[in-house]
N, CA, C, O and the ligand as a Tripos MOL2 file, in Angstrom:
@<TRIPOS>MOLECULE
protein
  289   287    73     0     0
PROTEIN
NO_CHARGES

@<TRIPOS>ATOM
      1 N         145.3200 -140.0790  -58.3490 N.3       1 MET1
      2 CA        146.1540 -139.0560  -59.1050 C.3       1 MET1
      3 C         147.3220 -139.7700  -59.7730 C.2       1 MET1
      4 O         147.9900 -140.6040  -59.1620 O.2       1 MET1
      5 N         147.5530 -139.4340  -61.0170 N.am      2 ILE2
      6 CA        148.6680 -140.0040  -61.7490 C.3       2 ILE2
      7 C         149.9230 -139.2660  -61.2750 C.2       2 ILE2
      8 O         150.0200 -138.0420  -61.1850 O.2       2 ILE2
      9 N         150.9280 -140.2170  -60.9670 N.am      3 SER3
     10 CA        152.1740 -139.7060  -60.4010 C.3       3 SER3
     11 C         152.8330 -138.9010  -61.4240 C.2       3 SER3
     12 O         152.7170 -139.2010  -62.6120 O.2       3 SER3
     13 N         153.5410 -137.8620  -61.0230 N.am      4 ARG4
     14 CA        154.2420 -136.8990  -61.9180 C.3       4 ARG4
     15 C         155.2230 -137.6440  -62.7610 C.2       4 ARG4
     16 O         155.9900 -138.4700  -62.2670 O.2       4 ARG4
     17 N         155.2000 -137.3570  -64.0130 N.am      5 GLY5
     18 CA        156.1920 -137.8840  -64.9460 C.3       5 GLY5
     19 C         155.8850 -139.2480  -65.5040 C.2       5 GLY5
     20 O         156.6660 -139.8210  -66.2640 O.2       5 GLY5
     21 N         154.6680 -139.7900  -65.0960 N.am      6 ARG6
     22 CA        154.3250 -141.0510  -65.5810 C.3       6 ARG6
     23 C         153.3210 -140.9090  -66.7210 C.2       6 ARG6
     24 O         152.3620 -140.1510  -66.5770 O.2       6 ARG6
     25 N         153.4980 -141.6150  -67.8720 N.am      7 HIS7
     26 CA        152.6170 -141.5390  -68.9930 C.3       7 HIS7
     27 C         151.2280 -142.1270  -68.5090 C.2       7 HIS7
     28 O         151.1590 -143.1220  -67.7880 O.2       7 HIS7
     29 N         150.1560 -141.4400  -68.9600 N.am      8 GLN8
     30 CA        148.8270 -141.8060  -68.5610 C.3       8 GLN8
     31 C         148.3630 -143.0960  -69.3020 C.2       8 GLN8
     32 O         147.4440 -143.7620  -68.8240 O.2       8 GLN8
     33 N         148.9650 -143.4520  -70.4300 N.am      9 LYS9
     34 CA        148.5030 -144.7220  -71.0780 C.3       9 LYS9
     35 C         149.4250 -145.8880  -70.6010 C.2       9 LYS9
     36 O         150.6420 -145.8560  -70.7900 O.2       9 LYS9
     37 N         148.8190 -146.8730  -70.0040 N.am     10 GLY10
     38 CA        149.5100 -147.9610  -69.4470 C.3      10 GLY10
     39 C         150.5090 -148.6280  -70.3470 C.2      10 GLY10
     40 O         151.6040 -148.9470  -69.8850 O.2      10 GLY10
     41 N         150.1940 -148.8680  -71.6490 N.am     11 ASP11
     42 CA        151.1290 -149.5460  -72.5280 C.3      11 ASP11
     43 C         152.3790 -148.7590  -72.7450 C.2      11 ASP11
     44 O         153.4820 -149.2910  -72.8690 O.2      11 ASP11
     45 N         152.1480 -147.3730  -72.7910 N.am     12 VAL12
     46 CA        153.3260 -146.5140  -73.0910 C.3      12 VAL12
     47 C         154.1750 -146.4230  -71.8520 C.2      12 VAL12
     48 O         155.4030 -146.4840  -71.9060 O.2      12 VAL12
     49 N         153.4480 -146.2660  -70.6560 N.am     13 ALA13
     50 CA        154.2330 -146.1790  -69.3510 C.3      13 ALA13
     51 C         155.0840 -147.4500  -69.2050 C.2      13 ALA13
     52 O         156.2340 -147.3800  -68.7720 O.2      13 ALA13
     53 N         154.5150 -148.6180  -69.5700 N.am     14 ALA14
     54 CA        155.2790 -149.8490  -69.4010 C.3      14 ALA14
     55 C         156.5140 -149.8550  -70.3500 C.2      14 ALA14
     56 O         157.5850 -150.3340  -69.9770 O.2      14 ALA14
     57 N         156.3480 -149.3360  -71.5290 N.am     15 ALA15
     58 CA        157.5190 -149.3020  -72.4840 C.3      15 ALA15
     59 C         158.5330 -148.3450  -71.9190 C.2      15 ALA15
     60 O         159.7330 -148.6060  -72.0070 O.2      15 ALA15
     61 N         158.1180 -147.2970  -71.3690 N.am     16 LEU16
     62 CA        159.0650 -146.2720  -70.7720 C.3      16 LEU16
     63 C         159.8170 -146.9490  -69.6230 C.2      16 LEU16
     64 O         161.0300 -146.8110  -69.4670 O.2      16 LEU16
     65 N         159.0620 -147.6630  -68.8540 N.am     17 ASP17
     66 CA        159.7440 -148.3600  -67.7060 C.3      17 ASP17
     67 C         160.8030 -149.3480  -68.1520 C.2      17 ASP17
     68 O         161.8750 -149.4780  -67.5630 O.2      17 ASP17
     69 N         160.4230 -150.0820  -69.2940 N.am     18 ARG18
     70 CA        161.4160 -151.0430  -69.8690 C.3      18 ARG18
     71 C         162.6400 -150.3720  -70.3490 C.2      18 ARG18
     72 O         163.7510 -150.8610  -70.1470 O.2      18 ARG18
     73 N         162.4510 -149.2240  -71.0020 N.am     19 ALA19
     74 CA        163.5510 -148.4510  -71.5590 C.3      19 ALA19
     75 C         164.4630 -147.9360  -70.3940 C.2      19 ALA19
     76 O         165.6910 -147.9750  -70.4810 O.2      19 ALA19
     77 N         163.8190 -147.4660  -69.3330 N.am     20 GLN20
     78 CA        164.5680 -146.9240  -68.2050 C.3      20 GLN20
     79 C         165.3490 -148.0810  -67.5300 C.2      20 GLN20
     80 O         166.4840 -147.8890  -67.0930 O.2      20 GLN20
     81 N         164.7360 -149.2710  -67.4490 N.am     21 ALA21
     82 CA        165.3280 -150.3920  -66.8260 C.3      21 ALA21
     83 C         166.6920 -150.8550  -67.4840 C.2      21 ALA21
     84 O         167.5720 -151.4090  -66.8250 O.2      21 ALA21
     85 N         166.7980 -150.5780  -68.8550 N.am     22 VAL22
     86 CA        167.9960 -150.9440  -69.5240 C.3      22 VAL22
     87 C         168.8840 -149.7610  -69.7680 C.2      22 VAL22
     88 O         169.7680 -149.8280  -70.6230 O.2      22 VAL22
     89 N         168.6790 -148.6410  -69.0260 N.am     23 GLY23
     90 CA        169.5800 -147.5530  -69.0180 C.3      23 GLY23
     91 C         169.3010 -146.3890  -69.8840 C.2      23 GLY23
     92 O         170.1530 -145.5110  -70.0170 O.2      23 GLY23
     93 N         168.1580 -146.3300  -70.4790 N.am     24 PHE24
     94 CA        167.7960 -145.2120  -71.2590 C.3      24 PHE24
     95 C         167.2380 -144.1440  -70.3740 C.2      24 PHE24
     96 O         166.6840 -144.4370  -69.3140 O.2      24 PHE24
     97 N         167.3820 -142.8280  -70.8170 N.am     25 LYS25
     98 CA        166.8020 -141.6420  -70.0630 C.3      25 LYS25
     99 C         165.4300 -141.3830  -70.5920 C.2      25 LYS25
    100 O         165.2060 -141.2740  -71.7970 O.2      25 LYS25
    101 N         164.4900 -141.2860  -69.6360 N.am     26 VAL26
    102 CA        163.1680 -140.9610  -69.9970 C.3      26 VAL26
    103 C         162.9080 -139.5060  -69.4880 C.2      26 VAL26
    104 O         163.0050 -139.2050  -68.2980 O.2      26 VAL26
    105 N         162.5800 -138.6520  -70.4470 N.am     27 GLU27
    106 CA        162.4500 -137.2160  -70.0680 C.3      27 GLU27
    107 C         161.1650 -136.6330  -70.3470 C.2      27 GLU27
    108 O         160.8940 -136.2950  -71.4990 O.2      27 GLU27
    109 N         160.2930 -136.4730  -69.3390 N.am     28 PRO28
    110 CA        158.9650 -135.8030  -69.5940 C.3      28 PRO28
    111 C         159.2310 -134.3570  -69.9660 C.2      28 PRO28
    112 O         159.9780 -133.6540  -69.2860 O.2      28 PRO28
    113 N         158.6060 -133.9170  -71.0620 N.am     29 ASP29
    114 CA        158.8560 -132.5700  -71.5880 C.3      29 ASP29
    115 C         157.5890 -132.1810  -72.4090 C.2      29 ASP29
    116 O         157.6080 -132.0370  -73.6320 O.2      29 ASP29
    117 N         156.4750 -132.0240  -71.6180 N.am     30 LYS30
    118 CA        155.1970 -131.7970  -72.1880 C.3      30 LYS30
    119 C         155.0650 -130.5170  -72.9670 C.2      30 LYS30
    120 O         155.4170 -129.4450  -72.4750 O.2      30 LYS30
    121 N         154.5540 -130.6170  -74.1940 N.am     31 ASN31
    122 CA        154.3760 -129.4850  -75.0410 C.3      31 ASN31
    123 C         153.3930 -129.8640  -76.1000 C.2      31 ASN31
    124 O         153.7600 -130.6030  -77.0130 O.2      31 ASN31
    125 N         152.1170 -129.3920  -76.0400 N.am     32 GLY32
    126 CA        151.0950 -129.7920  -77.0100 C.3      32 GLY32
    127 C         150.8310 -131.2910  -76.8500 C.2      32 GLY32
    128 O         150.4920 -131.7910  -75.7770 O.2      32 GLY32
    129 N         151.0180 -132.0120  -78.0480 N.am     33 HIS33
    130 CA        150.7530 -133.4050  -77.9870 C.3      33 HIS33
    131 C         151.9760 -134.2170  -77.6120 C.2      33 HIS33
    132 O         151.9110 -135.4400  -77.4920 O.2      33 HIS33
    133 N         153.1370 -133.5010  -77.4220 N.am     34 ARG34
    134 CA        154.2900 -134.1970  -76.9060 C.3      34 ARG34
    135 C         154.2330 -134.5190  -75.5170 C.2      34 ARG34
    136 O         153.9170 -133.6530  -74.7000 O.2      34 ARG34
    137 N         154.5420 -135.8170  -75.1360 N.am     35 TRP35
    138 CA        154.7400 -136.1370  -73.7400 C.3      35 TRP35
    139 C         156.1580 -135.9330  -73.2840 C.2      35 TRP35
    140 O         156.4090 -135.4350  -72.1870 O.2      35 TRP35
    141 N         157.0900 -136.3240  -74.1380 N.am     36 GLY36
    142 CA        158.4520 -136.1860  -73.7640 C.3      36 GLY36
    143 C         159.3640 -136.9780  -74.6910 C.2      36 GLY36
    144 O         159.0460 -137.1660  -75.8650 O.2      36 GLY36
    145 N         160.5000 -137.4440  -74.1660 N.am     37 TRP37
    146 CA        161.5210 -138.1640  -74.9760 C.3      37 TRP37
    147 C         162.0680 -139.2860  -74.2450 C.2      37 TRP37
    148 O         162.1560 -139.2930  -73.0170 O.2      37 TRP37
    149 N         162.4760 -140.3450  -75.0840 N.am     38 VAL38
    150 CA        163.3900 -141.3940  -74.6160 C.3      38 VAL38
    151 C         164.7080 -141.1290  -75.1950 C.2      38 VAL38
    152 O         164.7900 -140.9610  -76.4120 O.2      38 VAL38
    153 N         165.7500 -141.0730  -74.4480 N.am     39 ILE39
    154 CA        167.0860 -140.6620  -74.9610 C.3      39 ILE39
    155 C         168.0950 -141.7240  -74.7410 C.2      39 ILE39
    156 O         168.1930 -142.2890  -73.6520 O.2      39 ILE39
    157 N         168.8510 -142.0070  -75.7630 N.am     40 CYS40
    158 CA        169.9120 -143.0150  -75.6780 C.3      40 CYS40
    159 C         171.1360 -142.3340  -75.0190 C.2      40 CYS40
    160 O         171.6810 -141.3500  -75.5190 O.2      40 CYS40
    161 N         171.5230 -142.9050  -73.8950 N.am     41 CYS41
    162 CA        172.6940 -142.2960  -73.2070 C.3      41 CYS41
    163 C         174.0150 -142.5150  -73.8720 C.2      41 CYS41
    164 O         174.9800 -141.8200  -73.5570 O.2      41 CYS41
    165 N         174.0990 -143.4610  -74.7880 N.am     42 THR42
    166 CA        175.3010 -143.7780  -75.5200 C.3      42 THR42
    167 C         175.5670 -142.7620  -76.5940 C.2      42 THR42
    168 O         176.6090 -142.1070  -76.6300 O.2      42 THR42
    169 N         174.5230 -142.6410  -77.5310 N.am     43 CYS43
    170 CA        174.7240 -141.7440  -78.6800 C.3      43 CYS43
    171 C         173.9690 -140.4350  -78.6910 C.2      43 CYS43
    172 O         174.1800 -139.5690  -79.5410 O.2      43 CYS43
    173 N         173.0460 -140.3140  -77.6790 N.am     44 GLY44
    174 CA        172.3240 -139.1050  -77.5980 C.3      44 GLY44
    175 C         171.0660 -139.0100  -78.4610 C.2      44 GLY44
    176 O         170.3630 -138.0010  -78.4050 O.2      44 GLY44
    177 N         170.7820 -139.9990  -79.2240 N.am     45 ASP45
    178 CA        169.6480 -139.9590  -80.0810 C.3      45 ASP45
    179 C         168.3130 -139.9600  -79.2650 C.2      45 ASP45
    180 O         168.2470 -140.5220  -78.1710 O.2      45 ASP45
    181 N         167.2940 -139.3390  -79.8100 N.am     46 LYS46
    182 CA        166.0580 -139.1650  -79.0570 C.3      46 LYS46
    183 C         164.8570 -139.8060  -79.8200 C.2      46 LYS46
    184 O         164.7650 -139.7470  -81.0460 O.2      46 LYS46
    185 N         163.9860 -140.3920  -79.0560 N.am     47 GLN47
    186 CA        162.6580 -140.8960  -79.6330 C.3      47 GLN47
    187 C         161.5680 -140.0230  -79.0690 C.2      47 GLN47
    188 O         161.4370 -139.9200  -77.8490 O.2      47 GLN47
    189 N         160.7810 -139.3920  -79.9140 N.am     48 TYR48
    190 CA        159.6210 -138.6500  -79.5660 C.3      48 TYR48
    191 C         158.5310 -139.5550  -78.8930 C.2      48 TYR48
    192 O         158.2790 -140.6700  -79.3500 O.2      48 TYR48
    193 N         157.9010 -139.0470  -77.8080 N.am     49 VAL49
    194 CA        156.8550 -139.8390  -77.1760 C.3      49 VAL49
    195 C         155.5670 -138.9010  -77.1000 C.2      49 VAL49
    196 O         155.5320 -137.8630  -76.4380 O.2      49 VAL49
    197 N         154.5570 -139.3820  -77.8320 N.am     50 SER50
    198 CA        153.3420 -138.6450  -77.8980 C.3      50 SER50
    199 C         152.5630 -138.7940  -76.5540 C.2      50 SER50
    200 O         152.5820 -139.8550  -75.9310 O.2      50 SER50
    201 N         151.8920 -137.7160  -76.1370 N.am     51 GLY51
    202 CA        151.1080 -137.7390  -74.9120 C.3      51 GLY51
    203 C         149.6950 -138.2190  -75.3000 C.2      51 GLY51
    204 O         148.9480 -138.6800  -74.4360 O.2      51 GLY51
    205 N         149.3270 -138.1180  -76.5700 N.am     52 THR52
    206 CA        147.9490 -138.5070  -76.9560 C.3      52 THR52
    207 C         148.0690 -139.4160  -78.2170 C.2      52 THR52
    208 O         147.5740 -139.0790  -79.2920 O.2      52 THR52
    209 N         148.7230 -140.5430  -78.0440 N.am     53 PRO53
    210 CA        148.8580 -141.4570  -79.1940 C.3      53 PRO53
    211 C         147.5450 -142.0150  -79.6170 C.2      53 PRO53
    212 O         146.6920 -142.3330  -78.7880 O.2      53 PRO53
    213 N         147.3670 -142.1450  -80.9750 N.am     54 LYS54
    214 CA        146.1320 -142.6960  -81.4970 C.3      54 LYS54
    215 C         146.0320 -144.1540  -81.0220 C.2      54 LYS54
    216 O         144.9600 -144.6380  -80.6590 O.2      54 LYS54
    217 N         147.1800 -144.8310  -81.0390 N.am     55 SER55
    218 CA        147.2150 -146.2170  -80.5010 C.3      55 SER55
    219 C         148.3790 -146.4260  -79.5220 C.2      55 SER55
    220 O         149.5440 -146.4860  -79.9140 O.2      55 SER55
    221 N         148.0310 -146.5310  -78.2690 N.am     56 PRO56
    222 CA        149.0790 -146.6480  -77.2360 C.3      56 PRO56
    223 C         150.0230 -147.8460  -77.4860 C.2      56 PRO56
    224 O         151.2170 -147.7860  -77.1930 O.2      56 PRO56
    225 N         149.4460 -148.9370  -78.0400 N.am     57 SER57
    226 CA        150.2720 -150.0840  -78.2450 C.3      57 SER57
    227 C         151.2740 -149.8760  -79.3560 C.2      57 SER57
    228 O         152.3940 -150.3830  -79.2830 O.2      57 SER57
    229 N         150.8930 -149.1410  -80.3780 N.am     58 THR58
    230 CA        151.8600 -148.7840  -81.4820 C.3      58 THR58
    231 C         152.9180 -147.8280  -80.9390 C.2      58 THR58
    232 O         154.0960 -147.9310  -81.2790 O.2      58 THR58
    233 N         152.4710 -146.8750  -80.0710 N.am     59 GLU59
    234 CA        153.4710 -145.9140  -79.5050 C.3      59 GLU59
    235 C         154.4970 -146.7640  -78.6160 C.2      59 GLU59
    236 O         155.7110 -146.5620  -78.6400 O.2      59 GLU59
    237 N         153.8970 -147.6990  -77.8620 N.am     60 ALA60
    238 CA        154.8180 -148.5250  -77.0540 C.3      60 ALA60
    239 C         155.8140 -149.3050  -77.9340 C.2      60 ALA60
    240 O         156.9980 -149.3830  -77.6060 O.2      60 ALA60
    241 N         155.3370 -149.8740  -79.0390 N.am     61 LYS61
    242 CA        156.1570 -150.5640  -79.9630 C.3      61 LYS61
    243 C         157.2900 -149.7770  -80.4790 C.2      61 LYS61
    244 O         158.4080 -150.2760  -80.6070 O.2      61 LYS61
    245 N         156.9990 -148.4610  -80.7990 N.am     62 LYS62
    246 CA        158.0050 -147.5590  -81.3710 C.3      62 LYS62
    247 C         159.0950 -147.3670  -80.2620 C.2      62 LYS62
    248 O         160.2800 -147.3100  -80.5920 O.2      62 LYS62
    249 N         158.7180 -147.2690  -78.9820 N.am     63 ILE63
    250 CA        159.7330 -147.0680  -77.9420 C.3      63 ILE63
    251 C         160.5860 -148.3420  -77.8040 C.2      63 ILE63
    252 O         161.8030 -148.2840  -77.6250 O.2      63 ILE63
    253 N         159.8900 -149.5110  -77.8950 N.am     64 ASP64
    254 CA        160.6420 -150.7790  -77.7890 C.3      64 ASP64
    255 C         161.6420 -150.9500  -78.9750 C.2      64 ASP64
    256 O         162.7650 -151.4210  -78.7970 O.2      64 ASP64
    257 N         161.1960 -150.5590  -80.1560 N.am     65 GLN65
    258 CA        162.0510 -150.6360  -81.3150 C.3      65 GLN65
    259 C         163.2570 -149.7170  -81.2000 C.2      65 GLN65
    260 O         164.3720 -150.1190  -81.5350 O.2      65 GLN65
    261 N         163.0530 -148.4860  -80.7290 N.am     66 PHE66
    262 CA        164.0800 -147.5360  -80.4360 C.3      66 PHE66
    263 C         165.1220 -148.0980  -79.5180 C.2      66 PHE66
    264 O         166.3230 -147.9680  -79.7540 O.2      66 PHE66
    265 N         164.6390 -148.7370  -78.4460 N.am     67 VAL67
    266 CA        165.4930 -149.3500  -77.4170 C.3      67 VAL67
    267 C         166.3320 -150.4670  -78.0860 C.2      67 VAL67
    268 O         167.5450 -150.5000  -77.8830 O.2      67 VAL67
    269 N         165.7560 -151.3380  -78.8360 N.am     68 ARG68
    270 CA        166.4130 -152.4140  -79.4720 C.3      68 ARG68
    271 C         167.4740 -151.8800  -80.4870 C.2      68 ARG68
    272 O         168.5690 -152.4370  -80.5760 O.2      68 ARG68
    273 N         167.1560 -150.8350  -81.2260 N.am     69 LYS69
    274 CA        168.0650 -150.2330  -82.1510 C.3      69 LYS69
    275 C         169.3020 -149.5940  -81.4270 C.2      69 LYS69
    276 O         170.3770 -149.4650  -82.0130 O.2      69 LYS69
    277 N         169.1180 -149.2240  -80.2130 N.am     70 HIS70
    278 CA        170.2250 -148.4860  -79.4660 C.3      70 HIS70
    279 C         170.8450 -149.3470  -78.4390 C.2      70 HIS70
    280 O         171.3760 -148.8350  -77.4540 O.2      70 HIS70
    281 N         170.8060 -150.6510  -78.6160 N.am     71 ARG71
    282 CA        171.6270 -151.4720  -77.6720 C.3      71 ARG71
    283 C         173.0360 -151.4780  -78.2450 C.2      71 ARG71
    284 O         173.3790 -152.4100  -78.9740 O.2      71 ARG71
    285 N         173.8430 -150.5140  -77.9610 N.am     72 HIS72
    286 CA        175.1360 -150.3260  -78.5830 C.3      72 HIS72
    287 C         176.1710 -151.3580  -78.0880 C.2      72 HIS72
    288 O         177.3230 -151.3340  -78.5220 O.2      72 HIS72
    289 ZN        172.1000 -144.8440  -79.3880 Zn       73 ZN73
@<TRIPOS>BOND
     1     1     2 1
     2     2     3 1
     3     3     4 2
     4     3     5 am
     5     5     6 1
     6     6     7 1
     7     7     8 2
     8     7     9 am
     9     9    10 1
    10    10    11 1
    11    11    12 2
    12    11    13 am
    13    13    14 1
    14    14    15 1
    15    15    16 2
    16    15    17 am
    17    17    18 1
    18    18    19 1
    19    19    20 2
    20    19    21 am
    21    21    22 1
    22    22    23 1
    23    23    24 2
    24    23    25 am
    25    25    26 1
    26    26    27 1
    27    27    28 2
    28    27    29 am
    29    29    30 1
    30    30    31 1
    31    31    32 2
    32    31    33 am
    33    33    34 1
    34    34    35 1
    35    35    36 2
    36    35    37 am
    37    37    38 1
    38    38    39 1
    39    39    40 2
    40    39    41 am
    41    41    42 1
    42    42    43 1
    43    43    44 2
    44    43    45 am
    45    45    46 1
    46    46    47 1
    47    47    48 2
    48    47    49 am
    49    49    50 1
    50    50    51 1
    51    51    52 2
    52    51    53 am
    53    53    54 1
    54    54    55 1
    55    55    56 2
    56    55    57 am
    57    57    58 1
    58    58    59 1
    59    59    60 2
    60    59    61 am
    61    61    62 1
    62    62    63 1
    63    63    64 2
    64    63    65 am
    65    65    66 1
    66    66    67 1
    67    67    68 2
    68    67    69 am
    69    69    70 1
    70    70    71 1
    71    71    72 2
    72    71    73 am
    73    73    74 1
    74    74    75 1
    75    75    76 2
    76    75    77 am
    77    77    78 1
    78    78    79 1
    79    79    80 2
    80    79    81 am
    81    81    82 1
    82    82    83 1
    83    83    84 2
    84    83    85 am
    85    85    86 1
    86    86    87 1
    87    87    88 2
    88    87    89 am
    89    89    90 1
    90    90    91 1
    91    91    92 2
    92    91    93 am
    93    93    94 1
    94    94    95 1
    95    95    96 2
    96    95    97 am
    97    97    98 1
    98    98    99 1
    99    99   100 2
   100    99   101 am
   101   101   102 1
   102   102   103 1
   103   103   104 2
   104   103   105 am
   105   105   106 1
   106   106   107 1
   107   107   108 2
   108   107   109 am
   109   109   110 1
   110   110   111 1
   111   111   112 2
   112   111   113 am
   113   113   114 1
   114   114   115 1
   115   115   116 2
   116   115   117 am
   117   117   118 1
   118   118   119 1
   119   119   120 2
   120   119   121 am
   121   121   122 1
   122   122   123 1
   123   123   124 2
   124   123   125 am
   125   125   126 1
   126   126   127 1
   127   127   128 2
   128   127   129 am
   129   129   130 1
   130   130   131 1
   131   131   132 2
   132   131   133 am
   133   133   134 1
   134   134   135 1
   135   135   136 2
   136   135   137 am
   137   137   138 1
   138   138   139 1
   139   139   140 2
   140   139   141 am
   141   141   142 1
   142   142   143 1
   143   143   144 2
   144   143   145 am
   145   145   146 1
   146   146   147 1
   147   147   148 2
   148   147   149 am
   149   149   150 1
   150   150   151 1
   151   151   152 2
   152   151   153 am
   153   153   154 1
   154   154   155 1
   155   155   156 2
   156   155   157 am
   157   157   158 1
   158   158   159 1
   159   159   160 2
   160   159   161 am
   161   161   162 1
   162   162   163 1
   163   163   164 2
   164   163   165 am
   165   165   166 1
   166   166   167 1
   167   167   168 2
   168   167   169 am
   169   169   170 1
   170   170   171 1
   171   171   172 2
   172   171   173 am
   173   173   174 1
   174   174   175 1
   175   175   176 2
   176   175   177 am
   177   177   178 1
   178   178   179 1
   179   179   180 2
   180   179   181 am
   181   181   182 1
   182   182   183 1
   183   183   184 2
   184   183   185 am
   185   185   186 1
   186   186   187 1
   187   187   188 2
   188   187   189 am
   189   189   190 1
   190   190   191 1
   191   191   192 2
   192   191   193 am
   193   193   194 1
   194   194   195 1
   195   195   196 2
   196   195   197 am
   197   197   198 1
   198   198   199 1
   199   199   200 2
   200   199   201 am
   201   201   202 1
   202   202   203 1
   203   203   204 2
   204   203   205 am
   205   205   206 1
   206   206   207 1
   207   207   208 2
   208   207   209 am
   209   209   210 1
   210   210   211 1
   211   211   212 2
   212   211   213 am
   213   213   214 1
   214   214   215 1
   215   215   216 2
   216   215   217 am
   217   217   218 1
   218   218   219 1
   219   219   220 2
   220   219   221 am
   221   221   222 1
   222   222   223 1
   223   223   224 2
   224   223   225 am
   225   225   226 1
   226   226   227 1
   227   227   228 2
   228   227   229 am
   229   229   230 1
   230   230   231 1
   231   231   232 2
   232   231   233 am
   233   233   234 1
   234   234   235 1
   235   235   236 2
   236   235   237 am
   237   237   238 1
   238   238   239 1
   239   239   240 2
   240   239   241 am
   241   241   242 1
   242   242   243 1
   243   243   244 2
   244   243   245 am
   245   245   246 1
   246   246   247 1
   247   247   248 2
   248   247   249 am
   249   249   250 1
   250   250   251 1
   251   251   252 2
   252   251   253 am
   253   253   254 1
   254   254   255 1
   255   255   256 2
   256   255   257 am
   257   257   258 1
   258   258   259 1
   259   259   260 2
   260   259   261 am
   261   261   262 1
   262   262   263 1
   263   263   264 2
   264   263   265 am
   265   265   266 1
   266   266   267 1
   267   267   268 2
   268   267   269 am
   269   269   270 1
   270   270   271 1
   271   271   272 2
   272   271   273 am
   273   273   274 1
   274   274   275 1
   275   275   276 2
   276   275   277 am
   277   277   278 1
   278   278   279 1
   279   279   280 2
   280   279   281 am
   281   281   282 1
   282   282   283 1
   283   283   284 2
   284   283   285 am
   285   285   286 1
   286   286   287 1
   287   287   288 2
@<TRIPOS>SUBSTRUCTURE
     1 MET1         2 RESIDUE 1 A MET
     2 ILE2         6 RESIDUE 1 A ILE
     3 SER3        10 RESIDUE 1 A SER
     4 ARG4        14 RESIDUE 1 A ARG
     5 GLY5        18 RESIDUE 1 A GLY
     6 ARG6        22 RESIDUE 1 A ARG
     7 HIS7        26 RESIDUE 1 A HIS
     8 GLN8        30 RESIDUE 1 A GLN
     9 LYS9        34 RESIDUE 1 A LYS
    10 GLY10       38 RESIDUE 1 A GLY
    11 ASP11       42 RESIDUE 1 A ASP
    12 VAL12       46 RESIDUE 1 A VAL
    13 ALA13       50 RESIDUE 1 A ALA
    14 ALA14       54 RESIDUE 1 A ALA
    15 ALA15       58 RESIDUE 1 A ALA
    16 LEU16       62 RESIDUE 1 A LEU
    17 ASP17       66 RESIDUE 1 A ASP
    18 ARG18       70 RESIDUE 1 A ARG
    19 ALA19       74 RESIDUE 1 A ALA
    20 GLN20       78 RESIDUE 1 A GLN
    21 ALA21       82 RESIDUE 1 A ALA
    22 VAL22       86 RESIDUE 1 A VAL
    23 GLY23       90 RESIDUE 1 A GLY
    24 PHE24       94 RESIDUE 1 A PHE
    25 LYS25       98 RESIDUE 1 A LYS
    26 VAL26      102 RESIDUE 1 A VAL
    27 GLU27      106 RESIDUE 1 A GLU
    28 PRO28      110 RESIDUE 1 A PRO
    29 ASP29      114 RESIDUE 1 A ASP
    30 LYS30      118 RESIDUE 1 A LYS
    31 ASN31      122 RESIDUE 1 A ASN
    32 GLY32      126 RESIDUE 1 A GLY
    33 HIS33      130 RESIDUE 1 A HIS
    34 ARG34      134 RESIDUE 1 A ARG
    35 TRP35      138 RESIDUE 1 A TRP
    36 GLY36      142 RESIDUE 1 A GLY
    37 TRP37      146 RESIDUE 1 A TRP
    38 VAL38      150 RESIDUE 1 A VAL
    39 ILE39      154 RESIDUE 1 A ILE
    40 CYS40      158 RESIDUE 1 A CYS
    41 CYS41      162 RESIDUE 1 A CYS
    42 THR42      166 RESIDUE 1 A THR
    43 CYS43      170 RESIDUE 1 A CYS
    44 GLY44      174 RESIDUE 1 A GLY
    45 ASP45      178 RESIDUE 1 A ASP
    46 LYS46      182 RESIDUE 1 A LYS
    47 GLN47      186 RESIDUE 1 A GLN
    48 TYR48      190 RESIDUE 1 A TYR
    49 VAL49      194 RESIDUE 1 A VAL
    50 SER50      198 RESIDUE 1 A SER
    51 GLY51      202 RESIDUE 1 A GLY
    52 THR52      206 RESIDUE 1 A THR
    53 PRO53      210 RESIDUE 1 A PRO
    54 LYS54      214 RESIDUE 1 A LYS
    55 SER55      218 RESIDUE 1 A SER
    56 PRO56      222 RESIDUE 1 A PRO
    57 SER57      226 RESIDUE 1 A SER
    58 THR58      230 RESIDUE 1 A THR
    59 GLU59      234 RESIDUE 1 A GLU
    60 ALA60      238 RESIDUE 1 A ALA
    61 LYS61      242 RESIDUE 1 A LYS
    62 LYS62      246 RESIDUE 1 A LYS
    63 ILE63      250 RESIDUE 1 A ILE
    64 ASP64      254 RESIDUE 1 A ASP
    65 GLN65      258 RESIDUE 1 A GLN
    66 PHE66      262 RESIDUE 1 A PHE
    67 VAL67      266 RESIDUE 1 A VAL
    68 ARG68      270 RESIDUE 1 A ARG
    69 LYS69      274 RESIDUE 1 A LYS
    70 HIS70      278 RESIDUE 1 A HIS
    71 ARG71      282 RESIDUE 1 A ARG
    72 HIS72      286 RESIDUE 1 A HIS
    73 ZN73       289 GROUP 0 **** ****
């Protein structure tokens, strides 16, 4: 069983772990194709996380880019 709150795509789950490790908030908020959000605790900006990405590696890169952009 997949643990609650963990993304089912390994690449995306790893990117979410990396974001969390550097202080970002990861908020599961499932609704349709949406899995949830990565939230910058400094400025409150949010990155959408798809639950059904066409390419998990591209989705993971988007999360990494958001994290890099928000190292305030
Ligand atoms: Zn920010």
